[in-house]
Kinemage of the C-alpha trace (Angstrom):
@kinemage 1
@onewidth
@group {chain A} dominant
@subgroup {mainchain}
@vectorlist {calphas} color= white
{ca met a 1} P 12.178 1.704 138.114
{ca pro a 2} L 14.559 -0.340 136.037
{ca asn a 3} L 17.257 -2.536 137.403
{ca ala a 4} L 20.875 -1.134 137.550
{ca arg a 5} L 21.936 -3.666 135.155
{ca val a 6} L 19.209 -2.741 132.558
{ca leu a 7} L 20.258 0.941 132.791
{ca arg a 8} L 23.933 -0.045 132.299
{ca asp a 9} L 22.810 -2.054 129.066
{ca ile a 10} L 20.873 0.844 127.706
{ca lys a 11} L 23.856 3.086 128.403
{ca ala a 12} L 26.053 0.558 126.399
{ca arg a 13} L 23.465 0.340 123.551
{ca his a 14} L 23.359 4.140 123.338
{ca gly a 15} L 27.149 4.326 123.288
{ca val a 16} L 27.665 1.626 120.609
{ca asn a 17} L 25.038 3.282 118.309
{ca ala a 18} L 26.715 6.773 118.746
{ca asn a 19} L 30.147 5.612 118.000
{ca glu a 20} L 29.480 2.550 115.526
{ca val a 21} L 30.661 4.271 112.161
{ca leu a 22} L 33.822 5.888 113.684
{ca arg a 23} L 34.926 2.671 115.476
{ca arg a 24} L 34.468 0.700 112.244
{ca ala a 25} L 36.420 3.032 110.298
{ca tyr a 26} L 39.419 2.987 112.758
{ca leu a 27} L 39.044 -0.805 112.871
{ca tyr a 28} L 39.221 -0.987 109.086
{ca val a 29} L 42.461 1.118 109.074
{ca ala a 30} L 44.047 -0.655 111.953
{ca arg a 31} L 43.508 -4.086 110.311
{ca asn a 32} L 44.522 -3.081 106.656
{ca gln a 33} L 47.688 -4.857 106.021
{ca thr a 34} L 48.370 -2.642 102.927
{ca leu a 35} L 48.803 0.533 105.000
{ca pro a 36} L 51.813 1.792 106.620
{ca ala a 37} L 52.589 0.475 110.160
{ca gln a 38} L 52.484 4.056 111.656
{ca val a 39} L 49.135 4.849 110.270
{ca arg a 40} L 47.713 1.517 111.594
{ca phe a 41} L 49.456 2.221 114.939
{ca gln a 42} L 47.724 5.687 115.090
{ca ala a 43} L 44.371 4.025 114.258
{ca gln a 44} L 44.845 1.681 116.965
{ca leu a 45} L 45.728 4.341 119.439
{ca gln a 46} L 42.478 6.003 118.571
{ca leu a 47} L 40.463 2.944 118.991
{ca asn a 48} L 41.912 2.599 122.623
{ca thr a 49} L 40.729 6.000 123.476
{ca phe a 50} L 37.077 5.044 123.256
{ca gly a 51} L 35.243 4.392 126.329
{ca arg a 52} L 34.109 0.989 127.684
{ca tyr a 53} L 30.394 1.260 126.541
{ca thr a 54} L 31.345 1.835 122.926
{ca arg a 55} L 32.332 -1.780 122.290
{ca pro a 56} L 29.636 -3.931 120.741
{ca thr a 57} L 30.535 -6.878 123.047
{ca thr a 58} L 29.345 -4.915 126.105
{ca val a 59} L 25.640 -5.058 124.827
{ca lys a 60} L 23.835 -8.032 126.378
{ca asn a 61} L 20.264 -8.996 125.854
{ca arg a 62} L 18.470 -8.526 129.359
{ca cys a 63} L 15.017 -8.888 130.654
{ca ile a 64} L 13.282 -5.516 130.714
{ca glu a 65} L 11.258 -6.540 133.861
{ca thr a 66} L 13.998 -8.160 136.130
{ca gly a 67} L 17.285 -7.438 134.288
{ca arg a 68} L 18.212 -11.180 134.314
{ca gly a 69} L 20.773 -11.979 131.530
{ca arg a 70} L 19.832 -15.628 130.968
{ca gly a 71} L 16.934 -17.152 129.309
{ca val a 72} L 15.868 -14.103 127.464
{ca ile a 73} L 13.417 -14.438 124.637
{ca ser a 74} L 14.635 -11.688 122.486
{ca glu a 75} L 11.416 -11.010 120.600
{ca phe a 76} L 9.791 -9.896 123.714
{ca gly a 77} L 12.601 -8.929 125.726
{ca leu a 78} L 11.470 -11.075 128.701
{ca thr a 79} L 12.872 -14.080 130.536
{ca arg a 80} L 11.208 -17.363 130.107
{ca phe a 81} L 9.364 -17.074 133.550
{ca gln a 82} L 8.241 -13.496 132.956
{ca phe a 83} L 7.042 -14.395 129.451
{ca arg a 84} L 5.000 -17.239 130.947
{ca leu a 85} L 3.388 -14.937 133.588
{ca lys a 86} L 2.533 -12.257 131.144
{ca ala a 87} L 1.178 -14.809 128.579
{ca leu a 88} L -0.933 -16.487 131.028
{ca ala a 89} L -2.264 -13.064 132.117
{ca lys a 90} L -2.848 -12.295 128.539
{ca glu a 91} L -0.778 -9.135 128.515
{ca leu a 92} L 1.070 -10.135 125.338
{ca pro a 93} L -0.780 -9.735 122.253
{ca gly a 94} L -1.119 -12.656 119.927
{ca val a 95} L 0.272 -15.126 122.567
{ca his a 96} L -1.883 -17.756 124.318
{ca lys a 97} L -1.273 -20.906 126.159
{ca ala a 98} L -1.260 -23.896 123.808
{ca ser a 99} L -3.247 -27.039 124.611
{ca trp a 100} L -3.453 -30.341 122.750
């Protein structure tokens, strides 16, 4: 069973993907200085109606095993410790302990 933080991050990722094009269009209109102020204001109001989990800044890389948000190796989606455990157990293809 995934951690609650992981579930929240998955929800945020889906929300961002579903509303990305519309959000960018409203952002472009709201920041375009050549358009009238009223049009830009309406675009800003539309941006404010989007939910919390539609903002790209709410997405955070988290460990898929523990839900920890720091020390995540993004290529594998694991924290440093979980990566080490799985690498030593030979559960990650193409990864093995280095020795020199």
